[in-house]
mmJSON file of the N, C-alpha and C atoms, coordinates in Angstrom:
{"data_MODEL":{"atom_site":{
"group_PDB":["ATOM","ATOM","ATOM","ATOM","ATOM","ATOM","ATOM","ATOM","ATOM","ATOM","ATOM","ATOM","ATOM","ATOM","ATOM","ATOM","ATOM","ATOM","ATOM","ATOM","ATOM","ATOM","ATOM","ATOM","ATOM","ATOM","ATOM","ATOM","ATOM","ATOM","ATOM","ATOM","ATOM","ATOM","ATOM","ATOM","ATOM","ATOM","ATOM","ATOM","ATOM","ATOM","ATOM","ATOM","ATOM","ATOM","ATOM","ATOM","ATOM","ATOM","ATOM","ATOM","ATOM","ATOM","ATOM","ATOM","ATOM","ATOM","ATOM","ATOM","ATOM","ATOM","ATOM","ATOM","ATOM","ATOM","ATOM","ATOM","ATOM","ATOM","ATOM","ATOM","ATOM","ATOM","ATOM","ATOM","ATOM","ATOM","ATOM","ATOM","ATOM","ATOM","ATOM","ATOM","ATOM","ATOM","ATOM","ATOM","ATOM","ATOM","ATOM","ATOM","ATOM","ATOM","ATOM","ATOM","ATOM","ATOM","ATOM","ATOM","ATOM","ATOM","ATOM","ATOM","ATOM","ATOM","ATOM","ATOM","ATOM","ATOM","ATOM","ATOM","ATOM","ATOM","ATOM","ATOM","ATOM","ATOM","ATOM","ATOM","ATOM","ATOM","ATOM","ATOM","ATOM","ATOM","ATOM","ATOM","ATOM","ATOM","ATOM","ATOM","ATOM","ATOM","ATOM","ATOM","ATOM","ATOM","ATOM","ATOM","ATOM","ATOM","ATOM","ATOM","ATOM","ATOM","ATOM","ATOM","ATOM","ATOM","ATOM","ATOM","ATOM","ATOM","ATOM","ATOM","ATOM","ATOM","ATOM","ATOM","ATOM","ATOM","ATOM","ATOM","ATOM","ATOM","ATOM","ATOM","ATOM","ATOM","ATOM","ATOM","ATOM","ATOM","ATOM","ATOM","ATOM","ATOM","ATOM","ATOM","ATOM","ATOM","ATOM","ATOM","ATOM","ATOM","ATOM","ATOM","ATOM","ATOM","ATOM","ATOM","ATOM","ATOM","ATOM"],
"id":[1,2,3,4,5,6,7,8,9,10,11,12,13,14,15,16,17,18,19,20,21,22,23,24,25,26,27,28,29,30,31,32,33,34,35,36,37,38,39,40,41,42,43,44,45,46,47,48,49,50,51,52,53,54,55,56,57,58,59,60,61,62,63,64,65,66,67,68,69,70,71,72,73,74,75,76,77,78,79,80,81,82,83,84,85,86,87,88,89,90,91,92,93,94,95,96,97,98,99,100,101,102,103,104,105,106,107,108,109,110,111,112,113,114,115,116,117,118,119,120,121,122,123,124,125,126,127,128,129,130,131,132,133,134,135,136,137,138,139,140,141,142,143,144,145,146,147,148,149,150,151,152,153,154,155,156,157,158,159,160,161,162,163,164,165,166,167,168,169,170,171,172,173,174,175,176,177,178,179,180,181,182,183,184,185,186,187,188,189,190,191,192,193,194,195],
"type_symbol":["N","C","C","N","C","C","N","C","C","N","C","C","N","C","C","N","C","C","N","C","C","N","C","C","N","C","C","N","C","C","N","C","C","N","C","C","N","C","C","N","C","C","N","C","C","N","C","C","N","C","C","N","C","C","N","C","C","N","C","C","N","C","C","N","C","C","N","C","C","N","C","C","N","C","C","N","C","C","N","C","C","N","C","C","N","C","C","N","C","C","N","C","C","N","C","C","N","C","C","N","C","C","N","C","C","N","C","C","N","C","C","N","C","C","N","C","C","N","C","C","N","C","C","N","C","C","N","C","C","N","C","C","N","C","C","N","C","C","N","C","C","N","C","C","N","C","C","N","C","C","N","C","C","N","C","C","N","C","C","N","C","C","N","C","C","N","C","C","N","C","C","N","C","C","N","C","C","N","C","C","N","C","C","N","C","C","N","C","C","N","C","C","N","C","C"],
"label_atom_id":["N","CA","C","N","CA","C","N","CA","C","N","CA","C","N","CA","C","N","CA","C","N","CA","C","N","CA","C","N","CA","C","N","CA","C","N","CA","C","N","CA","C","N","CA","C","N","CA","C","N","CA","C","N","CA","C","N","CA","C","N","CA","C","N","CA","C","N","CA","C","N","CA","C","N","CA","C","N","CA","C","N","CA","C","N","CA","C","N","CA","C","N","CA","C","N","CA","C","N","CA","C","N","CA","C","N","CA","C","N","CA","C","N","CA","C","N","CA","C","N","CA","C","N","CA","C","N","CA","C","N","CA","C","N","CA","C","N","CA","C","N","CA","C","N","CA","C","N","CA","C","N","CA","C","N","CA","C","N","CA","C","N","CA","C","N","CA","C","N","CA","C","N","CA","C","N","CA","C","N","CA","C","N","CA","C","N","CA","C","N","CA","C","N","CA","C","N","CA","C","N","CA","C","N","CA","C","N","CA","C","N","CA","C","N","CA","C","N","CA","C","N","CA","C","N","CA","C"],
"label_alt_id":[null,null,null,null,null,null,null,null,null,null,null,null,null,null,null,null,null,null,null,null,null,null,null,null,null,null,null,null,null,null,null,null,null,null,null,null,null,null,null,null,null,null,null,null,null,null,null,null,null,null,null,null,null,null,null,null,null,null,null,null,null,null,null,null,null,null,null,null,null,null,null,null,null,null,null,null,null,null,null,null,null,null,null,null,null,null,null,null,null,null,null,null,null,null,null,null,null,null,null,null,null,null,null,null,null,null,null,null,null,null,null,null,null,null,null,null,null,null,null,null,null,null,null,null,null,null,null,null,null,null,null,null,null,null,null,null,null,null,null,null,null,null,null,null,null,null,null,null,null,null,null,null,null,null,null,null,null,null,null,null,null,null,null,null,null,null,null,null,null,null,null,null,null,null,null,null,null,null,null,null,null,null,null,null,null,null,null,null,null,null,null,null,null,null,null],
"label_comp_id":["MET","MET","MET","ALA","ALA","ALA","GLN","GLN","GLN","TYR","TYR","TYR","GLU","GLU","GLU","SER","SER","SER","GLU","GLU","GLU","PHE","PHE","PHE","THR","THR","THR","SER","SER","SER","PHE","PHE","PHE","MET","MET","MET","ARG","ARG","ARG","GLU","GLU","GLU","MET","MET","MET","LEU","LEU","LEU","ALA","ALA","ALA","ARG","ARG","ARG","HIS","HIS","HIS","PRO","PRO","PRO","GLU","GLU","GLU","TRP","TRP","TRP","ALA","ALA","ALA","ALA","ALA","ALA","GLU","GLU","GLU","GLN","GLN","GLN","ASP","ASP","ASP","SER","SER","SER","GLY","GLY","GLY","ARG","ARG","ARG","ALA","ALA","ALA","LEU","LEU","LEU","LEU","LEU","LEU","TRP","TRP","TRP","ASP","ASP","ASP","ARG","ARG","ARG","LYS","LYS","LYS","VAL","VAL","VAL","ASP","ASP","ASP","LEU","LEU","LEU","ALA","ALA","ALA","GLU","GLU","GLU","GLN","GLN","GLN","GLU","GLU","GLU","ALA","ALA","ALA","PHE","PHE","PHE","ARG","ARG","ARG","ALA","ALA","ALA","ALA","ALA","ALA","ASN","ASN","ASN","VAL","VAL","VAL","PRO","PRO","PRO","GLN","GLN","GLN","HIS","HIS","HIS","ALA","ALA","ALA","TYR","TYR","TYR","PRO","PRO","PRO","TYR","TYR","TYR","ASP","ASP","ASP","VAL","VAL","VAL","ASN","ASN","ASN","CYS","CYS","CYS","PRO","PRO","PRO","GLN","GLN","GLN","LYS","LYS","LYS"],
"label_asym_id":["A","A","A","A","A","A","A","A","A","A","A","A","A","A","A","A","A","A","A","A","A","A","A","A","A","A","A","A","A","A","A","A","A","A","A","A","A","A","A","A","A","A","A","A","A","A","A","A","A","A","A","A","A","A","A","A","A","A","A","A","A","A","A","A","A","A","A","A","A","A","A","A","A","A","A","A","A","A","A","A","A","A","A","A","A","A","A","A","A","A","A","A","A","A","A","A","A","A","A","A","A","A","A","A","A","A","A","A","A","A","A","A","A","A","A","A","A","A","A","A","A","A","A","A","A","A","A","A","A","A","A","A","A","A","A","A","A","A","A","A","A","A","A","A","A","A","A","A","A","A","A","A","A","A","A","A","A","A","A","A","A","A","A","A","A","A","A","A","A","A","A","A","A","A","A","A","A","A","A","A","A","A","A","A","A","A","A","A","A","A","A","A","A","A","A"],
"label_entity_id":["1","1","1","1","1","1","1","1","1","1","1","1","1","1","1","1","1","1","1","1","1","1","1","1","1","1","1","1","1","1","1","1","1","1","1","1","1","1","1","1","1","1","1","1","1","1","1","1","1","1","1","1","1","1","1","1","1","1","1","1","1","1","1","1","1","1","1","1","1","1","1","1","1","1","1","1","1","1","1","1","1","1","1","1","1","1","1","1","1","1","1","1","1","1","1","1","1","1","1","1","1","1","1","1","1","1","1","1","1","1","1","1","1","1","1","1","1","1","1","1","1","1","1","1","1","1","1","1","1","1","1","1","1","1","1","1","1","1","1","1","1","1","1","1","1","1","1","1","1","1","1","1","1","1","1","1","1","1","1","1","1","1","1","1","1","1","1","1","1","1","1","1","1","1","1","1","1","1","1","1","1","1","1","1","1","1","1","1","1","1","1","1","1","1","1"],
"label_seq_id":[1,1,1,2,2,2,3,3,3,4,4,4,5,5,5,6,6,6,7,7,7,8,8,8,9,9,9,10,10,10,11,11,11,12,12,12,13,13,13,14,14,14,15,15,15,16,16,16,17,17,17,18,18,18,19,19,19,20,20,20,21,21,21,22,22,22,23,23,23,24,24,24,25,25,25,26,26,26,27,27,27,28,28,28,29,29,29,30,30,30,31,31,31,32,32,32,33,33,33,34,34,34,35,35,35,36,36,36,37,37,37,38,38,38,39,39,39,40,40,40,41,41,41,42,42,42,43,43,43,44,44,44,45,45,45,46,46,46,47,47,47,48,48,48,49,49,49,50,50,50,51,51,51,52,52,52,53,53,53,54,54,54,55,55,55,56,56,56,57,57,57,58,58,58,59,59,59,60,60,60,61,61,61,62,62,62,63,63,63,64,64,64,65,65,65],
"pdbx_PDB_ins_code":[null,null,null,null,null,null,null,null,null,null,null,null,null,null,null,null,null,null,null,null,null,null,null,null,null,null,null,null,null,null,null,null,null,null,null,null,null,null,null,null,null,null,null,null,null,null,null,null,null,null,null,null,null,null,null,null,null,null,null,null,null,null,null,null,null,null,null,null,null,null,null,null,null,null,null,null,null,null,null,null,null,null,null,null,null,null,null,null,null,null,null,null,null,null,null,null,null,null,null,null,null,null,null,null,null,null,null,null,null,null,null,null,null,null,null,null,null,null,null,null,null,null,null,null,null,null,null,null,null,null,null,null,null,null,null,null,null,null,null,null,null,null,null,null,null,null,null,null,null,null,null,null,null,null,null,null,null,null,null,null,null,null,null,null,null,null,null,null,null,null,null,null,null,null,null,null,null,null,null,null,null,null,null,null,null,null,null,null,null,null,null,null,null,null,null],
"Cartn_x":[130.712,130.244,130.562,131.074,131.451,130.216,130.254,129.17,129.289,128.154,128.14,128.659,129.478,129.944,129.75,129.062,128.773,130.043,129.939,131.081,131.437,130.435,130.694,131.426,130.998,131.65,133.093,133.353,134.737,135.558,134.942,135.629,135.995,135.04,135.314,136.361,136.335,137.378,138.752,138.837,140.103,140.581,139.663,140.038,140.449,139.766,140.151,141.485,141.806,143.117,144.21,143.9,144.876,145.034,143.94,143.924,143.425,144.254,143.793,143.484,143.986,143.709,142.25,141.545,140.136,139.292,139.659,138.876,138.923,140.099,140.214,139.447,139.492,138.743,137.243,136.818,135.402,134.951,135.768,135.424,135.358,136.305,136.29,135.085,134.695,133.508,132.238,132.144,130.976,130.919,132.066,132.1,131.685,131.944,131.589,130.085,129.307,127.854,127.088,127.584,126.778,127.237,128.511,129.006,129.026,127.876,127.753,127.082,127.402,126.743,125.357,124.376,123.0,122.737,122.3,121.918,120.419,120.077,118.679,117.816,118.368,117.597,117.258,118.216,117.97,116.959,117.068,116.14,114.712,114.561,113.239,112.696,113.563,113.118,112.608,113.259,112.78,111.422,111.245,109.957,108.857,109.159,108.164,107.779,108.686,108.42,107.689,107.401,106.732,105.303,104.919,103.566,102.875,101.736,101.062,100.547,100.692,100.237,98.822,98.137,96.829,97.012,95.97,96.054,96.363,95.727,95.977,95.954,97.079,97.103,96.676,96.594,96.233,94.727,93.953,92.508,91.956,91.193,90.655,89.573,88.963,87.918,88.468,89.753,90.376,90.486,89.914,89.987,91.425,91.879,93.213,93.114,93.985,93.946,94.922],
"Cartn_y":[113.154,113.196,111.854,111.888,110.683,110.019,108.7,107.947,108.05,108.033,108.086,106.763,106.829,105.637,105.881,104.982,105.169,105.046,105.517,105.429,103.978,103.132,101.72,101.066,101.372,100.795,101.237,102.51,102.982,102.368,102.197,101.546,100.107,99.359,97.963,97.856,98.75,98.739,98.964,99.893,100.187,98.991,98.369,97.225,96.025,95.786,94.675,94.949,96.213,96.541,96.3,96.577,96.332,94.857,94.112,92.691,91.843,91.589,90.798,89.34,88.856,87.464,87.276,88.353,88.241,87.681,87.952,87.439,85.914,85.334,83.876,83.284,83.934,83.459,83.538,84.582,84.737,83.617,83.303,82.227,80.881,80.605,79.325,79.242,80.357,80.356,80.13,80.728,80.514,79.065,78.506,77.122,76.153,76.519,75.659,75.446,76.475,76.384,76.226,76.793,76.891,76.005,75.789,75.038,73.548,72.923,71.495,70.791,69.529,68.726,68.344,68.386,68.07,66.615,65.858,64.463,64.443,64.229,64.311,63.222,62.039,60.956,61.307,61.855,62.246,63.388,64.32,65.448,64.958,64.0,63.437,62.662,61.962,61.237,62.21,63.351,64.364,64.904,65.135,65.639,64.604,63.325,62.268,62.061,62.337,62.141,63.311,64.345,65.529,65.203,65.633,65.426,66.782,66.933,68.238,68.575,69.832,70.279,70.83,70.784,71.399,72.903,73.649,75.093,75.543,74.942,75.302,74.001,73.381,72.041,72.008,73.158,73.167,73.27,73.366,73.452,72.056,71.958,70.66,70.166,71.08,70.688,70.343,70.477,70.186,68.668,68.121,66.663,66.227,65.235,64.69,63.572,63.603,62.577,61.478],
"Cartn_z":[118.581,119.943,120.612,121.807,122.531,123.143,123.214,123.843,125.362,126.037,127.497,128.055,129.094,129.787,131.281,131.933,133.355,134.185,135.418,136.329,136.597,136.718,136.981,135.813,134.587,133.411,133.323,133.556,133.508,134.636,135.819,136.929,136.58,135.997,135.648,134.551,133.574,132.542,133.163,134.109,134.777,135.608,136.339,137.176,136.326,135.215,134.345,133.658,133.421,132.869,133.904,135.165,136.238,136.558,136.456,136.837,135.664,134.675,133.517,133.866,134.99,135.384,135.794,136.085,136.466,135.336,134.108,132.97,132.934,133.177,133.198,134.369,135.527,136.685,136.425,135.745,135.419,134.474,133.478,132.548,133.248,134.162,134.865,135.801,136.411,137.266,136.473,135.287,134.443,133.978,133.639,133.168,134.267,135.507,136.627,136.71,136.421,136.569,135.261,134.166,132.961,131.823,131.656,130.507,130.826,130.723,131.019,129.852,129.707,128.682,129.195,128.318,128.686,128.371,129.4,129.215,128.911,127.655,127.235,127.856,128.066,128.681,130.132,130.853,132.239,132.302,131.387,131.344,131.072,130.169,129.871,131.063,131.807,133.001,134.058,134.221,135.164,134.74,133.459,132.973,133.17,132.937,133.081,134.548,135.47,136.896,137.526,136.765,137.293,137.699,138.907,139.412,139.441,138.775,138.782,140.179,140.562,141.869,141.787,142.913,143.012,143.167,142.891,142.976,144.401,145.384,146.775,147.579,147.835,148.444,149.903,150.588,151.999,152.224,151.158,151.263,151.603,152.702,153.118,152.145,151.39,150.455,149.077,148.9,147.603,147.448,146.392,146.225,145.908,146.618,146.377,145.355,144.387,143.34,143.665],
"occupancy":[1.0,1.0,1.0,1.0,1.0,1.0,1.0,1.0,1.0,1.0,1.0,1.0,1.0,1.0,1.0,1.0,1.0,1.0,1.0,1.0,1.0,1.0,1.0,1.0,1.0,1.0,1.0,1.0,1.0,1.0,1.0,1.0,1.0,1.0,1.0,1.0,1.0,1.0,1.0,1.0,1.0,1.0,1.0,1.0,1.0,1.0,1.0,1.0,1.0,1.0,1.0,1.0,1.0,1.0,1.0,1.0,1.0,1.0,1.0,1.0,1.0,1.0,1.0,1.0,1.0,1.0,1.0,1.0,1.0,1.0,1.0,1.0,1.0,1.0,1.0,1.0,1.0,1.0,1.0,1.0,1.0,1.0,1.0,1.0,1.0,1.0,1.0,1.0,1.0,1.0,1.0,1.0,1.0,1.0,1.0,1.0,1.0,1.0,1.0,1.0,1.0,1.0,1.0,1.0,1.0,1.0,1.0,1.0,1.0,1.0,1.0,1.0,1.0,1.0,1.0,1.0,1.0,1.0,1.0,1.0,1.0,1.0,1.0,1.0,1.0,1.0,1.0,1.0,1.0,1.0,1.0,1.0,1.0,1.0,1.0,1.0,1.0,1.0,1.0,1.0,1.0,1.0,1.0,1.0,1.0,1.0,1.0,1.0,1.0,1.0,1.0,1.0,1.0,1.0,1.0,1.0,1.0,1.0,1.0,1.0,1.0,1.0,1.0,1.0,1.0,1.0,1.0,1.0,1.0,1.0,1.0,1.0,1.0,1.0,1.0,1.0,1.0,1.0,1.0,1.0,1.0,1.0,1.0,1.0,1.0,1.0,1.0,1.0,1.0,1.0,1.0,1.0,1.0,1.0,1.0],
"B_iso_or_equiv":[0.0,0.0,0.0,0.0,0.0,0.0,0.0,0.0,0.0,0.0,0.0,0.0,0.0,0.0,0.0,0.0,0.0,0.0,0.0,0.0,0.0,0.0,0.0,0.0,0.0,0.0,0.0,0.0,0.0,0.0,0.0,0.0,0.0,0.0,0.0,0.0,0.0,0.0,0.0,0.0,0.0,0.0,0.0,0.0,0.0,0.0,0.0,0.0,0.0,0.0,0.0,0.0,0.0,0.0,0.0,0.0,0.0,0.0,0.0,0.0,0.0,0.0,0.0,0.0,0.0,0.0,0.0,0.0,0.0,0.0,0.0,0.0,0.0,0.0,0.0,0.0,0.0,0.0,0.0,0.0,0.0,0.0,0.0,0.0,0.0,0.0,0.0,0.0,0.0,0.0,0.0,0.0,0.0,0.0,0.0,0.0,0.0,0.0,0.0,0.0,0.0,0.0,0.0,0.0,0.0,0.0,0.0,0.0,0.0,0.0,0.0,0.0,0.0,0.0,0.0,0.0,0.0,0.0,0.0,0.0,0.0,0.0,0.0,0.0,0.0,0.0,0.0,0.0,0.0,0.0,0.0,0.0,0.0,0.0,0.0,0.0,0.0,0.0,0.0,0.0,0.0,0.0,0.0,0.0,0.0,0.0,0.0,0.0,0.0,0.0,0.0,0.0,0.0,0.0,0.0,0.0,0.0,0.0,0.0,0.0,0.0,0.0,0.0,0.0,0.0,0.0,0.0,0.0,0.0,0.0,0.0,0.0,0.0,0.0,0.0,0.0,0.0,0.0,0.0,0.0,0.0,0.0,0.0,0.0,0.0,0.0,0.0,0.0,0.0,0.0,0.0,0.0,0.0,0.0,0.0],
"pdbx_formal_charge":[null,null,null,null,null,null,null,null,null,null,null,null,null,null,null,null,null,null,null,null,null,null,null,null,null,null,null,null,null,null,null,null,null,null,null,null,null,null,null,null,null,null,null,null,null,null,null,null,null,null,null,null,null,null,null,null,null,null,null,null,null,null,null,null,null,null,null,null,null,null,null,null,null,null,null,null,null,null,null,null,null,null,null,null,null,null,null,null,null,null,null,null,null,null,null,null,null,null,null,null,null,null,null,null,null,null,null,null,null,null,null,null,null,null,null,null,null,null,null,null,null,null,null,null,null,null,null,null,null,null,null,null,null,null,null,null,null,null,null,null,null,null,null,null,null,null,null,null,null,null,null,null,null,null,null,null,null,null,null,null,null,null,null,null,null,null,null,null,null,null,null,null,null,null,null,null,null,null,null,null,null,null,null,null,null,null,null,null,null,null,null,null,null,null,null],
"auth_seq_id":[1,1,1,2,2,2,3,3,3,4,4,4,5,5,5,6,6,6,7,7,7,8,8,8,9,9,9,10,10,10,11,11,11,12,12,12,13,13,13,14,14,14,15,15,15,16,16,16,17,17,17,18,18,18,19,19,19,20,20,20,21,21,21,22,22,22,23,23,23,24,24,24,25,25,25,26,26,26,27,27,27,28,28,28,29,29,29,30,30,30,31,31,31,32,32,32,33,33,33,34,34,34,35,35,35,36,36,36,37,37,37,38,38,38,39,39,39,40,40,40,41,41,41,42,42,42,43,43,43,44,44,44,45,45,45,46,46,46,47,47,47,48,48,48,49,49,49,50,50,50,51,51,51,52,52,52,53,53,53,54,54,54,55,55,55,56,56,56,57,57,57,58,58,58,59,59,59,60,60,60,61,61,61,62,62,62,63,63,63,64,64,64,65,65,65],
"auth_comp_id":["MET","MET","MET","ALA","ALA","ALA","GLN","GLN","GLN","TYR","TYR","TYR","GLU","GLU","GLU","SER","SER","SER","GLU","GLU","GLU","PHE","PHE","PHE","THR","THR","THR","SER","SER","SER","PHE","PHE","PHE","MET","MET","MET","ARG","ARG","ARG","GLU","GLU","GLU","MET","MET","MET","LEU","LEU","LEU","ALA","ALA","ALA","ARG","ARG","ARG","HIS","HIS","HIS","PRO","PRO","PRO","GLU","GLU","GLU","TRP","TRP","TRP","ALA","ALA","ALA","ALA","ALA","ALA","GLU","GLU","GLU","GLN","GLN","GLN","ASP","ASP","ASP","SER","SER","SER","GLY","GLY","GLY","ARG","ARG","ARG","ALA","ALA","ALA","LEU","LEU","LEU","LEU","LEU","LEU","TRP","TRP","TRP","ASP","ASP","ASP","ARG","ARG","ARG","LYS","LYS","LYS","VAL","VAL","VAL","ASP","ASP","ASP","LEU","LEU","LEU","ALA","ALA","ALA","GLU","GLU","GLU","GLN","GLN","GLN","GLU","GLU","GLU","ALA","ALA","ALA","PHE","PHE","PHE","ARG","ARG","ARG","ALA","ALA","ALA","ALA","ALA","ALA","ASN","ASN","ASN","VAL","VAL","VAL","PRO","PRO","PRO","GLN","GLN","GLN","HIS","HIS","HIS","ALA","ALA","ALA","TYR","TYR","TYR","PRO","PRO","PRO","TYR","TYR","TYR","ASP","ASP","ASP","VAL","VAL","VAL","ASN","ASN","ASN","CYS","CYS","CYS","PRO","PRO","PRO","GLN","GLN","GLN","LYS","LYS","LYS"],
"auth_asym_id":["A","A","A","A","A","A","A","A","A","A","A","A","A","A","A","A","A","A","A","A","A","A","A","A","A","A","A","A","A","A","A","A","A","A","A","A","A","A","A","A","A","A","A","A","A","A","A","A","A","A","A","A","A","A","A","A","A","A","A","A","A","A","A","A","A","A","A","A","A","A","A","A","A","A","A","A","A","A","A","A","A","A","A","A","A","A","A","A","A","A","A","A","A","A","A","A","A","A","A","A","A","A","A","A","A","A","A","A","A","A","A","A","A","A","A","A","A","A","A","A","A","A","A","A","A","A","A","A","A","A","A","A","A","A","A","A","A","A","A","A","A","A","A","A","A","A","A","A","A","A","A","A","A","A","A","A","A","A","A","A","A","A","A","A","A","A","A","A","A","A","A","A","A","A","A","A","A","A","A","A","A","A","A","A","A","A","A","A","A","A","A","A","A","A","A"],
"auth_atom_id":["N","CA","C","N","CA","C","N","CA","C","N","CA","C","N","CA","C","N","CA","C","N","CA","C","N","CA","C","N","CA","C","N","CA","C","N","CA","C","N","CA","C","N","CA","C","N","CA","C","N","CA","C","N","CA","C","N","CA","C","N","CA","C","N","CA","C","N","CA","C","N","CA","C","N","CA","C","N","CA","C","N","CA","C","N","CA","C","N","CA","C","N","CA","C","N","CA","C","N","CA","C","N","CA","C","N","CA","C","N","CA","C","N","CA","C","N","CA","C","N","CA","C","N","CA","C","N","CA","C","N","CA","C","N","CA","C","N","CA","C","N","CA","C","N","CA","C","N","CA","C","N","CA","C","N","CA","C","N","CA","C","N","CA","C","N","CA","C","N","CA","C","N","CA","C","N","CA","C","N","CA","C","N","CA","C","N","CA","C","N","CA","C","N","CA","C","N","CA","C","N","CA","C","N","CA","C","N","CA","C","N","CA","C","N","CA","C","N","CA","C","N","CA","C","N","CA","C"],
"pdbx_PDB_model_num":[1,1,1,1,1,1,1,1,1,1,1,1,1,1,1,1,1,1,1,1,1,1,1,1,1,1,1,1,1,1,1,1,1,1,1,1,1,1,1,1,1,1,1,1,1,1,1,1,1,1,1,1,1,1,1,1,1,1,1,1,1,1,1,1,1,1,1,1,1,1,1,1,1,1,1,1,1,1,1,1,1,1,1,1,1,1,1,1,1,1,1,1,1,1,1,1,1,1,1,1,1,1,1,1,1,1,1,1,1,1,1,1,1,1,1,1,1,1,1,1,1,1,1,1,1,1,1,1,1,1,1,1,1,1,1,1,1,1,1,1,1,1,1,1,1,1,1,1,1,1,1,1,1,1,1,1,1,1,1,1,1,1,1,1,1,1,1,1,1,1,1,1,1,1,1,1,1,1,1,1,1,1,1,1,1,1,1,1,1,1,1,1,1,1,1]
}}}
């Protein structure tokens, strides 16, 4: 018995077969946003600079610290 394949999946398979260069463009786009080196010192500095927020900062009766 054959597995179900949606219309969108079959459409994308057909388009990627017609345009194989899209895979390289997709990889370069992903690398632009996601494939980055993590600077642990900078990440720790951001965490240390975090200021806790009050539950509702617009309340006039909320004590400001």
